[in-house]
C-alpha atoms as a printed R data frame, in Angstrom:
    type eleno elety resid chain resno       x       y       z
1   ATOM     1    CA   UNK     A     1   0.000   0.000   0.000
2   ATOM     2    CA   UNK     A     2   1.036   3.573  -0.444
3   ATOM     3    CA   UNK     A     3   1.606   5.133   2.937
4   ATOM     4    CA   UNK     A     4   1.911   8.717   1.771
5   ATOM     5    CA   UNK     A     5  -1.270   9.505  -0.108
6   ATOM     6    CA   UNK     A     6  -3.477   6.697   1.215
7   ATOM     7    CA   UNK     A     7  -4.700   5.704  -2.244
8   ATOM     8    CA   UNK     A     8  -6.517   2.753  -0.619
9   ATOM     9    CA   UNK     A     9  -9.523   3.171   1.672
10  ATOM    10    CA   UNK     A    10 -10.586   0.212   3.790
11  ATOM    11    CA   UNK     A    11 -14.124   0.243   5.230
12  ATOM    12    CA   UNK     A    12 -15.209  -2.600   7.502
13  ATOM    13    CA   UNK     A    13 -17.532  -3.292  10.429
14  ATOM    14    CA   UNK     A    14 -20.213  -5.526  11.863
15  ATOM    15    CA   UNK     A    15 -23.157  -4.240   9.822
16  ATOM    16    CA   UNK     A    16 -23.087  -4.868   6.078
17  ATOM    17    CA   UNK     A    17 -25.671  -2.164   5.335
18  ATOM    18    CA   UNK     A    18 -23.736   0.597   7.138
19  ATOM    19    CA   UNK     A    19 -20.422  -0.553   5.658
20  ATOM    20    CA   UNK     A    20 -21.846  -0.616   2.146
21  ATOM    21    CA   UNK     A    21 -23.529   2.756   2.601
22  ATOM    22    CA   UNK     A    22 -20.354   4.442   3.826
23  ATOM    23    CA   UNK     A    23 -18.209   2.874   1.099
24  ATOM    24    CA   UNK     A    24 -20.622   4.144  -1.558
25  ATOM    25    CA   UNK     A    25 -20.373   7.672  -0.167
26  ATOM    26    CA   UNK     A    26 -16.562   7.471  -0.443
27  ATOM    27    CA   UNK     A    27 -16.759   5.988  -3.950
28  ATOM    28    CA   UNK     A    28 -19.055   8.794  -5.120
29  ATOM    29    CA   UNK     A    29 -16.877  11.484  -3.558
30  ATOM    30    CA   UNK     A    30 -13.645  10.180  -5.098
31  ATOM    31    CA   UNK     A    31 -14.936   9.626  -8.612
32  ATOM    32    CA   UNK     A    32 -18.151  11.645  -8.810
33  ATOM    33    CA   UNK     A    33 -20.031   8.369  -8.930
34  ATOM    34    CA   UNK     A    34 -17.960   7.152 -11.874
35  ATOM    35    CA   UNK     A    35 -15.580   4.206 -11.756
36  ATOM    36    CA   UNK     A    36 -15.554   0.443 -11.583
37  ATOM    37    CA   UNK     A    37 -17.334  -1.639  -8.958
38  ATOM    38    CA   UNK     A    38 -16.399  -5.277  -8.417
39  ATOM    39    CA   UNK     A    39 -18.941  -6.971  -6.125
40  ATOM    40    CA   UNK     A    40 -17.946 -10.250  -4.527
41  ATOM    41    CA   UNK     A    41 -20.907 -12.520  -3.879
42  ATOM    42    CA   UNK     A    42 -20.520 -15.837  -2.058
43  ATOM    43    CA   UNK     A    43 -22.997 -17.337  -4.510
44  ATOM    44    CA   UNK     A    44 -20.730 -16.536  -7.479
45  ATOM    45    CA   UNK     A    45 -17.296 -17.798  -8.509
46  ATOM    46    CA   UNK     A    46 -14.695 -16.040  -6.351
47  ATOM    47    CA   UNK     A    47 -11.790 -16.991  -8.618
48  ATOM    48    CA   UNK     A    48 -13.443 -15.340 -11.605
49  ATOM    49    CA   UNK     A    49 -14.260 -12.203  -9.640
50  ATOM    50    CA   UNK     A    50 -10.726 -11.884  -8.288
51  ATOM    51    CA   UNK     A    51  -9.275 -12.450 -11.759
52  ATOM    52    CA   UNK     A    52 -11.419  -9.676 -13.265
53  ATOM    53    CA   UNK     A    53 -10.416  -7.234 -10.523
54  ATOM    54    CA   UNK     A    54  -6.715  -8.048 -10.914
55  ATOM    55    CA   UNK     A    55  -6.910  -7.605 -14.691
56  ATOM    56    CA   UNK     A    56  -8.538  -4.197 -14.292
57  ATOM    57    CA   UNK     A    57  -6.057  -2.997 -11.665
58  ATOM    58    CA   UNK     A    58  -3.111  -4.083 -13.815
59  ATOM    59    CA   UNK     A    59  -4.401  -2.174 -16.848
60  ATOM    60    CA   UNK     A    60  -3.368   1.454 -17.307
61  ATOM    61    CA   UNK     A    61  -6.406   3.765 -17.156
62  ATOM    62    CA   UNK     A    62  -7.088   5.793 -20.307
63  ATOM    63    CA   UNK     A    63 -10.018   7.733 -18.867
64  ATOM    64    CA   UNK     A    64 -10.185   9.697 -15.581
65  ATOM    65    CA   UNK     A    65 -13.515   8.156 -14.641
66  ATOM    66    CA   UNK     A    66 -11.870   4.712 -14.551
67  ATOM    67    CA   UNK     A    67  -9.406   5.680 -11.845
68  ATOM    68    CA   UNK     A    68 -11.702   4.861  -8.913
69  ATOM    69    CA   UNK     A    69 -12.204   1.181  -8.072
70  ATOM    70    CA   UNK     A    70 -14.525  -0.257  -5.420
71  ATOM    71    CA   UNK     A    71 -13.948  -3.838  -4.287
72  ATOM    72    CA   UNK     A    72 -17.369  -4.271  -2.734
73  ATOM    73    CA   UNK     A    73 -18.333  -6.942  -0.165
74  ATOM    74    CA   UNK     A    74 -14.830  -8.416  -0.076
75  ATOM    75    CA   UNK     A    75 -16.016 -11.294   2.092
76  ATOM    76    CA   UNK     A    76 -12.867 -13.307   1.392
77  ATOM    77    CA   UNK     A    77 -11.086 -11.135   3.992
78  ATOM    78    CA   UNK     A    78 -13.119 -12.972   6.610
79  ATOM    79    CA   UNK     A    79 -12.591 -16.496   5.283
80  ATOM    80    CA   UNK     A    80  -9.915 -18.260   7.399
81  ATOM    81    CA   UNK     A    81  -9.548 -21.170   4.989
82  ATOM    82    CA   UNK     A    82  -9.725 -20.578   1.239
83  ATOM    83    CA   UNK     A    83  -8.594 -23.096  -1.385
84  ATOM    84    CA   UNK     A    84  -4.931 -22.645  -2.355
85  ATOM    85    CA   UNK     A    85  -5.711 -21.230  -5.806
86  ATOM    86    CA   UNK     A    86  -8.052 -18.604  -4.320
87  ATOM    87    CA   UNK     A    87  -5.507 -17.698  -1.624
88  ATOM    88    CA   UNK     A    88  -2.962 -17.111  -4.369
89  ATOM    89    CA   UNK     A    89  -5.420 -14.908  -6.253
90  ATOM    90    CA   UNK     A    90  -6.136 -12.838  -3.121
91  ATOM    91    CA   UNK     A    91  -2.402 -12.274  -2.651
92  ATOM    92    CA   UNK     A    92  -2.102 -11.328  -6.328
93  ATOM    93    CA   UNK     A    93  -5.012  -8.911  -5.919
94  ATOM    94    CA   UNK     A    94  -3.240  -7.046  -3.153
95  ATOM    95    CA   UNK     A    95   0.002  -6.969  -5.119
96  ATOM    96    CA   UNK     A    96  -1.974  -5.361  -7.949
97  ATOM    97    CA   UNK     A    97  -3.471  -2.851  -5.509
98  ATOM    98    CA   UNK     A    98   0.019  -1.881  -4.344
99  ATOM    99    CA   UNK     A    99   1.188  -1.238  -7.878
100 ATOM   100    CA   UNK     A   100  -1.970   0.476  -9.145
101 ATOM   101    CA   UNK     A   101  -0.584   3.967  -8.604
102 ATOM   102    CA   UNK     A   102  -2.996   5.535 -11.106
103 ATOM   103    CA   UNK     A   103  -6.087   4.310  -9.262
104 ATOM   104    CA   UNK     A   104  -7.887   4.982  -6.002
105 ATOM   105    CA   UNK     A   105  -9.138   1.770  -4.441
106 ATOM   106    CA   UNK     A   106 -11.959   1.282  -1.935
107 ATOM   107    CA   UNK     A   107 -12.283  -2.069  -0.166
108 ATOM   108    CA   UNK     A   108 -15.417  -2.760   1.884
109 ATOM   109    CA   UNK     A   109 -16.575  -5.776   3.843
110 ATOM   110    CA   UNK     A   110 -18.574  -6.777   6.890
111 ATOM   111    CA   UNK     A   111 -16.477  -9.925   7.290
112 ATOM   112    CA   UNK     A   112 -12.854  -9.749   8.407
113 ATOM   113    CA   UNK     A   113 -10.336 -12.067  10.014
114 ATOM   114    CA   UNK     A   114  -8.164  -9.781  12.125
115 ATOM   115    CA   UNK     A   115  -5.461 -12.434  12.449
116 ATOM   116    CA   UNK     A   116  -4.416 -12.363   8.802
117 ATOM   117    CA   UNK     A   117  -1.390 -10.517   7.460
118 ATOM   118    CA   UNK     A   118  -3.536  -8.849   4.780
119 ATOM   119    CA   UNK     A   119  -5.877  -7.360   7.397
120 ATOM   120    CA   UNK     A   120  -2.939  -6.081   9.444
121 ATOM   121    CA   UNK     A   121  -1.312  -4.584   6.333
122 ATOM   122    CA   UNK     A   122  -4.546  -2.876   5.353
123 ATOM   123    CA   UNK     A   123  -5.128  -1.317   8.755
124 ATOM   124    CA   UNK     A   124  -1.557   0.011   8.788
125 ATOM   125    CA   UNK     A   125  -1.254   1.250   5.211
126 ATOM   126    CA   UNK     A   126  -4.771   2.215   4.098
127 ATOM   127    CA   UNK     A   127  -7.117   4.959   5.204
128 ATOM   128    CA   UNK     A   128  -9.310   2.911   7.553
129 ATOM   129    CA   UNK     A   129 -12.917   3.420   8.619
130 ATOM   130    CA   UNK     A   130 -14.252   0.931  11.159
131 ATOM   131    CA   UNK     A   131 -18.037   1.039  11.424
132 ATOM   132    CA   UNK     A   132 -20.069  -0.521  14.194
133 ATOM   133    CA   UNK     A   133 -23.572  -0.191  15.628
134 ATOM   134    CA   UNK     A   134 -22.671  -0.099  19.298
135 ATOM   135    CA   UNK     A   135 -23.862   2.344  21.945
136 ATOM   136    CA   UNK     A   136 -22.117   5.354  20.377
137 ATOM   137    CA   UNK     A   137 -22.027   4.445  16.710
138 ATOM   138    CA   UNK     A   138 -25.735   3.589  16.495
139 ATOM   139    CA   UNK     A   139 -27.007   7.035  17.539
140 ATOM   140    CA   UNK     A   140 -24.375   8.668  15.304
141 ATOM   141    CA   UNK     A   141 -25.580   6.655  12.306
142 ATOM   142    CA   UNK     A   142 -29.227   7.483  13.019
143 ATOM   143    CA   UNK     A   143 -28.383  11.174  13.300
144 ATOM   144    CA   UNK     A   144 -26.500  10.994   9.989
145 ATOM   145    CA   UNK     A   145 -29.530   9.399   8.287
146 ATOM   146    CA   UNK     A   146 -31.637  12.313   9.540
147 ATOM   147    CA   UNK     A   147 -29.048  14.844   8.330
148 ATOM   148    CA   UNK     A   148 -29.077  13.205   4.891
149 ATOM   149    CA   UNK     A   149 -32.799  14.028   4.761
150 ATOM   150    CA   UNK     A   150 -32.151  17.647   5.739
151 ATOM   151    CA   UNK     A   151 -33.399  17.041   9.283
152 ATOM   152    CA   UNK     A   152 -31.991  17.016  12.798
153 ATOM   153    CA   UNK     A   153 -33.156  14.604  15.480
154 ATOM   154    CA   UNK     A   154 -33.632  15.119  19.201
155 ATOM   155    CA   UNK     A   155 -31.447  12.824  21.389
156 ATOM   156    CA   UNK     A   156 -34.555  11.318  23.030
157 ATOM   157    CA   UNK     A   157 -35.998  10.574  19.589
158 ATOM   158    CA   UNK     A   158 -32.766   8.847  18.537
159 ATOM   159    CA   UNK     A   159 -32.739   6.664  21.648
160 ATOM   160    CA   UNK     A   160 -36.410   5.745  21.226
161 ATOM   161    CA   UNK     A   161 -35.993   4.889  17.541
162 ATOM   162    CA   UNK     A   162 -33.036   2.618  18.300
163 ATOM   163    CA   UNK     A   163 -35.027   0.919  21.071
164 ATOM   164    CA   UNK     A   164 -37.954   0.336  18.727
165 ATOM   165    CA   UNK     A   165 -35.927  -0.898  15.739
166 ATOM   166    CA   UNK     A   166 -33.085  -2.674  17.543
167 ATOM   167    CA   UNK     A   167 -29.693  -2.651  15.837
168 ATOM   168    CA   UNK     A   168 -31.206  -2.814  12.357
169 ATOM   169    CA   UNK     A   169 -29.628  -0.063  10.258
170 ATOM   170    CA   UNK     A   170 -31.943  -0.659   7.305
171 ATOM   171    CA   UNK     A   171 -34.944  -0.065   9.545
172 ATOM   172    CA   UNK     A   172 -33.318   3.104  10.944
173 ATOM   173    CA   UNK     A   173 -33.031   4.564   7.465
174 ATOM   174    CA   UNK     A   174 -36.500   3.395   6.421
175 ATOM   175    CA   UNK     A   175 -38.140   4.890   9.516
176 ATOM   176    CA   UNK     A   176 -36.206   8.165   9.269
177 ATOM   177    CA   UNK     A   177 -37.260   8.547   5.634
178 ATOM   178    CA   UNK     A   178 -40.865   8.158   6.796
179 ATOM   179    CA   UNK     A   179 -40.411  10.541   9.744
180 ATOM   180    CA   UNK     A   180 -38.722  13.137   7.525
181 ATOM   181    CA   UNK     A   181 -41.576  13.023   5.026
182 ATOM   182    CA   UNK     A   182 -44.022  13.422   7.923
183 ATOM   183    CA   UNK     A   183 -42.171  16.503   9.240
184 ATOM   184    CA   UNK     A   184 -41.465  18.005   5.797
185 ATOM   185    CA   UNK     A   185 -42.567  21.622   5.485
186 ATOM   186    CA   UNK     A   186 -43.552  21.902   9.156
187 ATOM   187    CA   UNK     A   187 -40.268  21.679  11.045
188 ATOM   188    CA   UNK     A   188 -36.618  20.671  10.694
189 ATOM   189    CA   UNK     A   189 -36.267  18.432  13.743
190 ATOM   190    CA   UNK     A   190 -37.705  14.970  14.402
191 ATOM   191    CA   UNK     A   191 -38.983  14.803  17.981
192 ATOM   192    CA   UNK     A   192 -39.635  11.917  20.350
193 ATOM   193    CA   UNK     A   193 -43.418  12.308  19.943
194 ATOM   194    CA   UNK     A   194 -43.017  11.864  16.176
195 ATOM   195    CA   UNK     A   195 -41.281   8.517  16.731
196 ATOM   196    CA   UNK     A   196 -43.961   7.458  19.206
197 ATOM   197    CA   UNK     A   197 -46.687   8.321  16.713
198 ATOM   198    CA   UNK     A   198 -45.223   6.769  13.549
199 ATOM   199    CA   UNK     A   199 -42.688   4.038  14.365
200 ATOM   200    CA   UNK     A   200 -43.780   0.521  15.271
201 ATOM   201    CA   UNK     A   201 -41.906  -1.538  17.846
202 ATOM   202    CA   UNK     A   202 -40.246  -4.025  15.519
203 ATOM   203    CA   UNK     A   203 -38.383  -5.897  18.244
204 ATOM   204    CA   UNK     A   204 -40.975  -6.266  20.972
205 ATOM   205    CA   UNK     A   205 -44.429  -5.453  19.626
206 ATOM   206    CA   UNK     A   206 -46.240  -2.130  19.900
207 ATOM   207    CA   UNK     A   207 -45.463  -1.534  23.603
208 ATOM   208    CA   UNK     A   208 -43.731   1.796  23.834
209 ATOM   209    CA   UNK     A   209 -46.601   4.246  23.596
210 ATOM   210    CA   UNK     A   210 -48.904   2.656  26.213
211 ATOM   211    CA   UNK     A   211 -45.959   2.110  28.561
212 ATOM   212    CA   UNK     A   212 -44.822   5.722  28.259
213 ATOM   213    CA   UNK     A   213 -48.344   7.064  28.763
214 ATOM   214    CA   UNK     A   214 -49.004   4.689  31.658
215 ATOM   215    CA   UNK     A   215 -46.016   5.846  33.707
216 ATOM   216    CA   UNK     A   216 -46.746   9.490  32.905
217 ATOM   217    CA   UNK     A   217 -49.994   9.025  34.918
218 ATOM   218    CA   UNK     A   218 -52.124  10.648  32.223
219 ATOM   219    CA   UNK     A   219 -55.236   8.474  32.336
220 ATOM   220    CA   UNK     A   220 -56.927   9.970  29.257
221 ATOM   221    CA   UNK     A   221 -53.817   9.551  27.074
222 ATOM   222    CA   UNK     A   222 -53.229   6.080  28.517
223 ATOM   223    CA   UNK     A   223 -56.735   5.008  27.471
224 ATOM   224    CA   UNK     A   224 -56.182   6.369  23.961
225 ATOM   225    CA   UNK     A   225 -52.881   4.494  23.609
226 ATOM   226    CA   UNK     A   226 -54.515   1.280  24.888
227 ATOM   227    CA   UNK     A   227 -57.225   1.666  22.233
228 ATOM   228    CA   UNK     A   228 -54.547   2.024  19.559
229 ATOM   229    CA   UNK     A   229 -52.637  -0.962  20.948
230 ATOM   230    CA   UNK     A   230 -55.713  -3.213  20.721
231 ATOM   231    CA   UNK     A   231 -56.841  -1.885  17.344
232 ATOM   232    CA   UNK     A   232 -55.393  -4.961  15.631
233 ATOM   233    CA   UNK     A   233 -56.404  -7.361  18.394
234 ATOM   234    CA   UNK     A   234 -52.997  -7.488  20.064
235 ATOM   235    CA   UNK     A   235 -52.533  -9.841  23.019
236 ATOM   236    CA   UNK     A   236 -52.399  -8.058  26.400
237 ATOM   237    CA   UNK     A   237 -49.926 -10.469  27.997
238 ATOM   238    CA   UNK     A   238 -47.008  -9.086  25.995
239 ATOM   239    CA   UNK     A   239 -47.924  -5.548  27.076
240 ATOM   240    CA   UNK     A   240 -48.171  -6.610  30.711
241 ATOM   241    CA   UNK     A   241 -44.783  -8.280  30.488
242 ATOM   242    CA   UNK     A   242 -43.266  -5.071  29.116
243 ATOM   243    CA   UNK     A   243 -44.947  -3.017  31.873
244 ATOM   244    CA   UNK     A   244 -43.515  -5.350  34.489
245 ATOM   245    CA   UNK     A   245 -40.046  -5.072  32.973
246 ATOM   246    CA   UNK     A   246 -40.156  -1.271  33.058
247 ATOM   247    CA   UNK     A   247 -41.558  -1.278  36.598
248 ATOM   248    CA   UNK     A   248 -38.904  -3.765  37.727
249 ATOM   249    CA   UNK     A   249 -36.195  -1.330  36.633
250 ATOM   250    CA   UNK     A   250 -37.930   1.573  38.371
251 ATOM   251    CA   UNK     A   251 -38.173  -0.444  41.620
252 ATOM   252    CA   UNK     A   252 -34.438  -1.109  41.597
253 ATOM   253    CA   UNK     A   253 -33.568   2.525  40.928
254 ATOM   254    CA   UNK     A   254 -35.963   3.748  43.642
255 ATOM   255    CA   UNK     A   255 -34.484   1.254  46.118
256 ATOM   256    CA   UNK     A   256 -30.938   2.440  45.379
257 ATOM   257    CA   UNK     A   257 -32.024   6.052  45.842
258 ATOM   258    CA   UNK     A   258 -33.921   5.421  49.086
259 ATOM   259    CA   UNK     A   259 -31.048   3.405  50.545
260 ATOM   260    CA   UNK     A   260 -28.552   6.184  49.813
261 ATOM   261    CA   UNK     A   261 -26.546   4.124  47.332
262 ATOM   262    CA   UNK     A   262 -27.488   6.378  44.414
263 ATOM   263    CA   UNK     A   263 -27.455  10.176  44.558
264 ATOM   264    CA   UNK     A   264 -29.760  12.001  42.147
265 ATOM   265    CA   UNK     A   265 -29.257  15.577  41.025
266 ATOM   266    CA   UNK     A   266 -31.775  17.195  38.714
267 ATOM   267    CA   UNK     A   267 -32.865  14.526  36.264
268 ATOM   268    CA   UNK     A   268 -29.652  12.508  36.410
269 ATOM   269    CA   UNK     A   269 -27.663  10.398  38.849
270 ATOM   270    CA   UNK     A   270 -24.069   9.954  39.939
271 ATOM   271    CA   UNK     A   271 -22.321   7.476  37.639
272 ATOM   272    CA   UNK     A   272 -19.623   6.925  40.300
273 ATOM   273    CA   UNK     A   273 -22.304   5.966  42.831
274 ATOM   274    CA   UNK     A   274 -23.815   3.594  40.278
275 ATOM   275    CA   UNK     A   275 -20.484   1.829  39.652
276 ATOM   276    CA   UNK     A   276 -19.728   1.647  43.394
277 ATOM   277    CA   UNK     A   277 -23.183   0.158  44.103
278 ATOM   278    CA   UNK     A   278 -22.750  -2.482  41.399
279 ATOM   279    CA   UNK     A   279 -19.519  -3.599  43.057
280 ATOM   280    CA   UNK     A   280 -21.037  -3.391  46.550
281 ATOM   281    CA   UNK     A   281 -23.830  -5.776  45.544
282 ATOM   282    CA   UNK     A   282 -21.436  -7.943  43.426
283 ATOM   283    CA   UNK     A   283 -23.590  -7.393  40.332
284 ATOM   284    CA   UNK     A   284 -21.171  -5.510  38.090
285 ATOM   285    CA   UNK     A   285 -20.921  -8.222  35.430
286 ATOM   286    CA   UNK     A   286 -24.103  -9.710  34.043
287 ATOM   287    CA   UNK     A   287 -25.853 -10.220  30.698
288 ATOM   288    CA   UNK     A   288 -28.340  -7.439  29.952
289 ATOM   289    CA   UNK     A   289 -31.566  -8.076  31.856
290 ATOM   290    CA   UNK     A   290 -34.188  -6.003  33.666
291 ATOM   291    CA   UNK     A   291 -33.611  -8.220  36.706
292 ATOM   292    CA   UNK     A   292 -30.224  -6.506  37.160
293 ATOM   293    CA   UNK     A   293 -30.365  -2.726  36.853
294 ATOM   294    CA   UNK     A   294 -26.559  -2.607  36.704
295 ATOM   295    CA   UNK     A   295 -26.605  -4.431  33.359
296 ATOM   296    CA   UNK     A   296 -28.653  -1.619  31.787
297 ATOM   297    CA   UNK     A   297 -27.323   1.279  29.720
298 ATOM   298    CA   UNK     A   298 -26.733   4.272  32.027
299 ATOM   299    CA   UNK     A   299 -27.934   6.749  29.384
300 ATOM   300    CA   UNK     A   300 -31.253   4.884  29.199
301 ATOM   301    CA   UNK     A   301 -31.507   4.742  33.018
302 ATOM   302    CA   UNK     A   302 -30.904   8.479  33.292
303 ATOM   303    CA   UNK     A   303 -34.015   9.007  31.137
304 ATOM   304    CA   UNK     A   304 -36.061   7.053  33.701
305 ATOM   305    CA   UNK     A   305 -35.067   9.233  36.659
306 ATOM   306    CA   UNK     A   306 -37.987  11.712  36.186
307 ATOM   307    CA   UNK     A   307 -40.370   8.720  36.358
308 ATOM   308    CA   UNK     A   308 -38.672   7.286  39.448
309 ATOM   309    CA   UNK     A   309 -38.997  10.626  41.211
310 ATOM   310    CA   UNK     A   310 -42.768  10.611  40.609
311 ATOM   311    CA   UNK     A   311 -43.361   7.400  42.582
312 ATOM   312    CA   UNK     A   312 -42.700   6.096  46.071
313 ATOM   313    CA   UNK     A   313 -41.267   2.604  46.358
314 ATOM   314    CA   UNK     A   314 -44.564   1.427  47.860
315 ATOM   315    CA   UNK     A   315 -46.399   2.663  44.721
316 ATOM   316    CA   UNK     A   316 -44.116   0.701  42.426
317 ATOM   317    CA   UNK     A   317 -44.438  -2.458  44.527
318 ATOM   318    CA   UNK     A   318 -48.232  -2.092  44.455
319 ATOM   319    CA   UNK     A   319 -48.056  -1.723  40.654
320 ATOM   320    CA   UNK     A   320 -46.168  -5.003  40.381
321 ATOM   321    CA   UNK     A   321 -48.815  -6.763  42.465
322 ATOM   322    CA   UNK     A   322 -51.588  -5.291  40.288
323 ATOM   323    CA   UNK     A   323 -49.783  -6.376  37.091
324 ATOM   324    CA   UNK     A   324 -49.630  -9.953  38.388
325 ATOM   325    CA   UNK     A   325 -53.331  -9.882  39.299
326 ATOM   326    CA   UNK     A   326 -54.152  -8.594  35.792
327 ATOM   327    CA   UNK     A   327 -52.266 -11.560  34.294
328 ATOM   328    CA   UNK     A   328 -54.454 -13.940  36.318
329 ATOM   329    CA   UNK     A   329 -57.602 -12.056  35.302
330 ATOM   330    CA   UNK     A   330 -56.756 -12.257  31.598
331 ATOM   331    CA   UNK     A   331 -56.379 -16.041  31.764
332 ATOM   332    CA   UNK     A   332 -59.946 -16.237  33.115
333 ATOM   333    CA   UNK     A   333 -61.566 -13.551  30.922
334 ATOM   334    CA   UNK     A   334 -59.507 -13.654  27.733
335 ATOM   335    CA   UNK     A   335 -62.156 -11.845  25.635
336 ATOM   336    CA   UNK     A   336 -62.067  -8.806  27.948
337 ATOM   337    CA   UNK     A   337 -58.360  -8.022  27.642
338 ATOM   338    CA   UNK     A   338 -58.718  -4.349  26.731
339 ATOM   339    CA   UNK     A   339 -61.183  -3.725  29.562
340 ATOM   340    CA   UNK     A   340 -58.874  -5.466  32.021
341 ATOM   341    CA   UNK     A   341 -55.890  -3.339  30.954
342 ATOM   342    CA   UNK     A   342 -57.934  -0.149  31.219
343 ATOM   343    CA   UNK     A   343 -59.114  -1.254  34.649
344 ATOM   344    CA   UNK     A   344 -55.499  -1.871  35.609
345 ATOM   345    CA   UNK     A   345 -54.585   1.661  34.552
346 ATOM   346    CA   UNK     A   346 -57.355   3.071  36.755
347 ATOM   347    CA   UNK     A   347 -56.264   0.976  39.763
348 ATOM   348    CA   UNK     A   348 -52.639   2.080  39.380
349 ATOM   349    CA   UNK     A   349 -53.740   5.697  38.949
350 ATOM   350    CA   UNK     A   350 -55.702   5.456  42.226
351 ATOM   351    CA   UNK     A   351 -52.776   3.799  44.047
352 ATOM   352    CA   UNK     A   352 -50.483   6.591  42.943
353 ATOM   353    CA   UNK     A   353 -52.997   9.115  44.210
């Protein structure tokens, strides 16, 4: 590789959609959308694809638009055991890349084997972009999708969208396109209420709106959200399970606050206290679960603090008892699910006072 001008750009990461999207942006910027794209598909002959790419790289370009080359979905970088002839072709490909001084090369893949010499050479000699969908990269990608539509997005809206769609980048883009069209001509920012109104809960069912309204103690809005939830005949048990999960987290936070293990200031809490408490209770390492508040994302927990402050621990414990009773009631009167859930909302509203 050429160390000085970084004529090779290497884009890789855990999400093929985000990797491909970013590589295309680079390809378009380097060659104004013109150039050669070699796509490597596991269903097609790898030897033939590698041979075509090598032949092109070894040929002197006669036209400026042929000076940008994208080796797309280079999955062979993640294959630990290729046949000998294909291994030789991969090595030849990278020799051709080194000598292709008249071309700018983009390599993209969502599959890599970090142990290989080729991967190590690429990360040292190429301009590298590593793309992930973790806690920081996910919100950044969502915000970029919104910016591409000429919109900004409130942090709460970003967090809610990611919760609803999971780590599915295609869904992020699809939903943001829809939200942007909805907001077009009225405003430039996508808000949390927009996401609540328009985005389904792809991972867990349509739980978010009734849960949010329930814990906001707005009985009228809670009833409206319950009506929308049951519009398609949705089963109440999944909603009750989600309510219990949210309440379980609130109980743990309230207990930590009341016991003095967690100091709250404004609408946030001390992260140092949180870490110290996790060690004190020997719960610092655990798979993510609502049964262990210390396994939850602290940014998400900070958004629950205003809710925790609204309720006494006794209220939250009473809620949990009422949720369990509602489960039992639904098993006996399955046809009256919506009425039972509305009755539950009234009981919890009365308990809260």
